[in-house]
OpenMM code with the backbone's topology and positions (N, CA, C; nanometers):
from openmm import Vec3, app, unit

residues = "MET LYS SER PRO THR SER ARG PRO GLY HIS SER ALA LYS THR GLY GLN PHE VAL LEU THR ARG ALA ARG GLY GLU LYS ILE SER ALA VAL GLU GLY MET LYS LEU SER PRO ARG MET SER GLU VAL LEU SER GLN GLY ALA ARG HIS GLY LEU SER GLY ASP GLU ARG ARG SER LEU ILE LYS GLU GLU ILE ARG LYS LYS LYS".split()
positions = [
    Vec3(-0.3167, 0.7958, -2.4574),
    Vec3(-0.2007, 0.7123, -2.4717),
    Vec3(-0.0976, 0.7517, -2.3668),
    Vec3(-0.0316, 0.6509, -2.3124),
    Vec3(0.0672, 0.6772, -2.2094),
    Vec3(0.1925, 0.7393, -2.2674),
    Vec3(0.2577, 0.8151, -2.1838),
    Vec3(0.3840, 0.8751, -2.2222),
    Vec3(0.4891, 0.7650, -2.2377),
    Vec3(0.5773, 0.7755, -2.3373),
    Vec3(0.6804, 0.6718, -2.3531),
    Vec3(0.7774, 0.6665, -2.2359),
    Vec3(0.7803, 0.7725, -2.1552),
    Vec3(0.8708, 0.7743, -2.0405),
    Vec3(0.8071, 0.7182, -1.9148),
    Vec3(0.6739, 0.6930, -1.9164),
    Vec3(0.6106, 0.6393, -1.7957),
    Vec3(0.6426, 0.4906, -1.7855),
    Vec3(0.7080, 0.4567, -1.6758),
    Vec3(0.7477, 0.3192, -1.6536),
    Vec3(0.7116, 0.2802, -1.5122),
    Vec3(0.6883, 0.1526, -1.4905),
    Vec3(0.6623, 0.1091, -1.3532),
    Vec3(0.7825, 0.1391, -1.2653),
    Vec3(0.7566, 0.1726, -1.1396),
    Vec3(0.8652, 0.2015, -1.0471),
    Vec3(0.9432, 0.0769, -1.0111),
    Vec3(1.0712, 0.0922, -0.9997),
    Vec3(1.1572, -0.0170, -0.9577),
    Vec3(1.2400, 0.0301, -0.8386),
    Vec3(1.2652, -0.0601, -0.7483),
    Vec3(1.3468, -0.0291, -0.6325),
    Vec3(1.4912, -0.0082, -0.6757),
    Vec3(1.5520, 0.0981, -0.6281),
    Vec3(1.6916, 0.1248, -0.6606),
    Vec3(1.7831, 0.0202, -0.5971),
    Vec3(1.7424, -0.0334, -0.4832),
    Vec3(1.8256, -0.1318, -0.4145),
    Vec3(1.8168, -0.2699, -0.4779),
    Vec3(1.6948, -0.3165, -0.5028),
    Vec3(1.6774, -0.4543, -0.5490),
    Vec3(1.6444, -0.4658, -0.6966),
    Vec3(1.5976, -0.3572, -0.7575),
    Vec3(1.5576, -0.3632, -0.8976),
    Vec3(1.4214, -0.4273, -0.9171),
    Vec3(1.3521, -0.4584, -0.8083),
    Vec3(1.2212, -0.5213, -0.8174),
    Vec3(1.1123, -0.4159, -0.8335),
    Vec3(0.9995, -0.4575, -0.8899),
    Vec3(0.8845, -0.3702, -0.9091),
    Vec3(0.8344, -0.3221, -0.7731),
    Vec3(0.8017, -0.1940, -0.7648),
    Vec3(0.7519, -0.1351, -0.6413),
    Vec3(0.6058, -0.0954, -0.6611),
    Vec3(0.5183, -0.1509, -0.5792),
    Vec3(0.3768, -0.1172, -0.5856),
    Vec3(0.3492, -0.0111, -0.4803),
    Vec3(0.3301, 0.1124, -0.5255),
    Vec3(0.3037, 0.2217, -0.4329),
    Vec3(0.1586, 0.2178, -0.3883),
    Vec3(0.1284, 0.2934, -0.2861),
    Vec3(-0.0080, 0.2983, -0.2351),
    Vec3(-0.1043, 0.3479, -0.3432),
    Vec3(-0.0632, 0.4522, -0.4162),
    Vec3(-0.1491, 0.5088, -0.5202),
    Vec3(-0.1772, 0.4061, -0.6302),
    Vec3(-0.0742, 0.3344, -0.6726),
    Vec3(-0.0937, 0.2320, -0.7760),
    Vec3(-0.1795, 0.1178, -0.7253),
    Vec3(-0.1583, 0.0802, -0.6000),
    Vec3(-0.2396, -0.0253, -0.5404),
    Vec3(-0.3863, 0.0128, -0.5354),
    Vec3(-0.4131, 0.1389, -0.5023),
    Vec3(-0.5522, 0.1863, -0.4970),
    Vec3(-0.6159, 0.1837, -0.6350),
    Vec3(-0.5399, 0.2191, -0.7382),
    Vec3(-0.5930, 0.2170, -0.8748),
    Vec3(-0.6259, 0.0747, -0.9192),
    Vec3(-0.5367, -0.0187, -0.8887),
    Vec3(-0.5611, -0.1585, -0.9238),
    Vec3(-0.6839, -0.2099, -0.8499),
    Vec3(-0.6938, -0.1797, -0.7227),
    Vec3(-0.8078, -0.2240, -0.6432),
    Vec3(-0.9382, -0.1657, -0.6955),
    Vec3(-0.9354, -0.0398, -0.7385),
    Vec3(-1.0562, 0.0243, -0.7913),
    Vec3(-1.1050, -0.0474, -0.9164),
    Vec3(-1.0133, -0.0883, -1.0008),
    Vec3(-1.0507, -0.1619, -1.1219),
    Vec3(-1.1152, -0.2951, -1.0847),
    Vec3(-1.0639, -0.3575, -0.9795),
    Vec3(-1.1168, -0.4863, -0.9339),
    Vec3(-1.2445, -0.4703, -0.8510),
    Vec3(-1.2817, -0.3461, -0.8200),
    Vec3(-1.4028, -0.3210, -0.7425),
    Vec3(-1.3827, -0.3321, -0.5929),
    Vec3(-1.2586, -0.3258, -0.5464),
    Vec3(-1.2303, -0.3361, -0.4032),
    Vec3(-1.2031, -0.1976, -0.3454),
    Vec3(-1.2430, -0.1789, -0.2200),
    Vec3(-1.2225, -0.0512, -0.1531),
    Vec3(-1.1852, -0.0780, -0.0083),
    Vec3(-1.0944, 0.0030, 0.0463),
    Vec3(-1.0546, -0.0122, 0.1859),
    Vec3(-1.1690, 0.0251, 0.2786),
    Vec3(-1.1796, -0.0496, 0.3871),
    Vec3(-1.2766, -0.0132, 0.4899),
    Vec3(-1.2223, 0.1095, 0.5629),
    Vec3(-1.3095, 0.1871, 0.6252),
    Vec3(-1.2618, 0.3036, 0.7005),
    Vec3(-1.1607, 0.2643, 0.8081),
    Vec3(-1.1832, 0.1508, 0.8722),
    Vec3(-1.0926, 0.1031, 0.9773),
    Vec3(-0.9535, 0.0751, 0.9213),
    Vec3(-0.9455, 0.0038, 0.8098),
    Vec3(-0.8164, -0.0313, 0.7526),
    Vec3(-0.7493, 0.0908, 0.6913),
    Vec3(-0.8278, 0.1822, 0.6382),
    Vec3(-0.7729, 0.3059, 0.5850),
    Vec3(-0.7038, 0.3854, 0.6955),
    Vec3(-0.7650, 0.3879, 0.8137),
    Vec3(-0.7067, 0.4582, 0.9277),
    Vec3(-0.5772, 0.3908, 0.9723),
    Vec3(-0.5734, 0.2585, 0.9727),
    Vec3(-0.4524, 0.1858, 1.0122),
    Vec3(-0.3383, 0.2185, 0.9162),
    Vec3(-0.3659, 0.2183, 0.7866),
    Vec3(-0.2628, 0.2486, 0.6879),
    Vec3(-0.2171, 0.3943, 0.6969),
    Vec3(-0.3101, 0.4840, 0.7203),
    Vec3(-0.2742, 0.6254, 0.7363),
    Vec3(-0.1872, 0.6457, 0.8598),
    Vec3(-0.2198, 0.5749, 0.9661),
    Vec3(-0.1414, 0.5834, 1.0898),
    Vec3(0.0021, 0.5372, 1.0630),
    Vec3(0.0180, 0.4281, 0.9890),
    Vec3(0.1514, 0.3787, 0.9554),
    Vec3(0.2292, 0.4785, 0.8720),
    Vec3(0.1621, 0.5428, 0.7783),
    Vec3(0.2281, 0.6420, 0.6931),
    Vec3(0.2694, 0.7650, 0.7747),
    Vec3(0.1828, 0.8081, 0.8666),
    Vec3(0.2145, 0.9244, 0.9506),
    Vec3(0.3384, 0.9012, 1.0360),
    Vec3(0.3525, 0.7775, 1.0825),
    Vec3(0.4662, 0.7436, 1.1690),
    Vec3(0.5897, 0.7031, 1.0890),
    Vec3(0.5783, 0.6989, 0.9575),
    Vec3(0.6928, 0.6661, 0.8735),
    Vec3(0.7408, 0.5226, 0.8894),
    Vec3(0.6473, 0.4298, 0.9086),
    Vec3(0.6837, 0.2904, 0.9307),
    Vec3(0.7305, 0.2245, 0.8016),
    Vec3(0.8182, 0.1274, 0.8167),
    Vec3(0.8648, 0.0498, 0.7016),
    Vec3(0.7542, -0.0477, 0.6607),
    Vec3(0.7722, -0.1139, 0.5494),
    Vec3(0.6733, -0.2105, 0.5021),
    Vec3(0.6482, -0.3214, 0.6029),
    Vec3(0.7551, -0.3752, 0.6608),
    Vec3(0.7396, -0.4811, 0.7610),
    Vec3(0.6658, -0.4314, 0.8843),
    Vec3(0.6964, -0.3102, 0.9252),
    Vec3(0.6289, -0.2532, 1.0424),
    Vec3(0.4804, -0.2297, 1.0137),
    Vec3(0.4495, -0.1838, 0.8917),
    Vec3(0.3084, -0.1643, 0.8553),
    Vec3(0.2340, -0.2969, 0.8519),
    Vec3(0.2977, -0.4012, 0.7996),
    Vec3(0.2341, -0.5333, 0.7970),
    Vec3(0.2068, -0.5823, 0.9389),
    Vec3(0.2998, -0.5602, 1.0293),
    Vec3(0.2803, -0.5989, 1.1700),
    Vec3(0.1640, -0.5221, 1.2316),
    Vec3(0.1551, -0.3934, 1.2004),
    Vec3(0.0458, -0.3109, 1.2508),
    Vec3(-0.0891, -0.3630, 1.2000),
    Vec3(-0.0946, -0.4007, 1.0735),
    Vec3(-0.2178, -0.4554, 1.0154),
    Vec3(-0.2547, -0.5869, 1.0833),
    Vec3(-0.1563, -0.6743, 1.1035),
    Vec3(-0.1823, -0.8024, 1.1714),
    Vec3(-0.2358, -0.7804, 1.3111),
    Vec3(-0.1775, -0.6852, 1.3842),
    Vec3(-0.2251, -0.6547, 1.5194),
    Vec3(-0.3700, -0.6090, 1.5170),
    Vec3(-0.4035, -0.5224, 1.4218),
    Vec3(-0.5397, -0.4698, 1.4110),
    Vec3(-0.6390, -0.5818, 1.3800),
    Vec3(-0.6004, -0.6733, 1.2931),
    Vec3(-0.6892, -0.7844, 1.2576),
    Vec3(-0.7089, -0.8762, 1.3781),
    Vec3(-0.6029, -0.9001, 1.4544),
    Vec3(-0.6140, -0.9859, 1.5734),
    Vec3(-0.7032, -0.9240, 1.6791),
    Vec3(-0.7034, -0.7906, 1.6905),
    Vec3(-0.7865, -0.7215, 1.7892),
    Vec3(-0.9344, -0.7490, 1.7643),
    Vec3(-0.9720, -0.7552, 1.6390),
    Vec3(-1.1134, -0.7694, 1.6039),
    Vec3(-1.1679, -0.9072, 1.6399),
    Vec3(-1.0826, -1.0083, 1.6366),
    Vec3(-1.1295, -1.1460, 1.6621),
    Vec3(-1.1568, -1.1706, 1.8063),
] * unit.nanometer
topology = app.Topology()
chain = topology.addChain("A")
for resn in residues:
    res = topology.addResidue(resn, chain)
    for name in ("N", "CA", "C"):
        topology.addAtom(name, app.Element.getBySymbol(name[0]), res)
């Protein structure tokens, strides 16, 4: 049983639900989805460089365009 204090994360600025990487991975695992090694590396690279969400999305788009 979950702790009564465990609550979904909310952004302090907007009050909106925040989906962290760890939570996203858990949801994906339940759905049977797994990151490819290539996409995992792209996301790790973004985290290492401390990129914002918009910057990470741009990095992902660039990587997808490279493959085509």
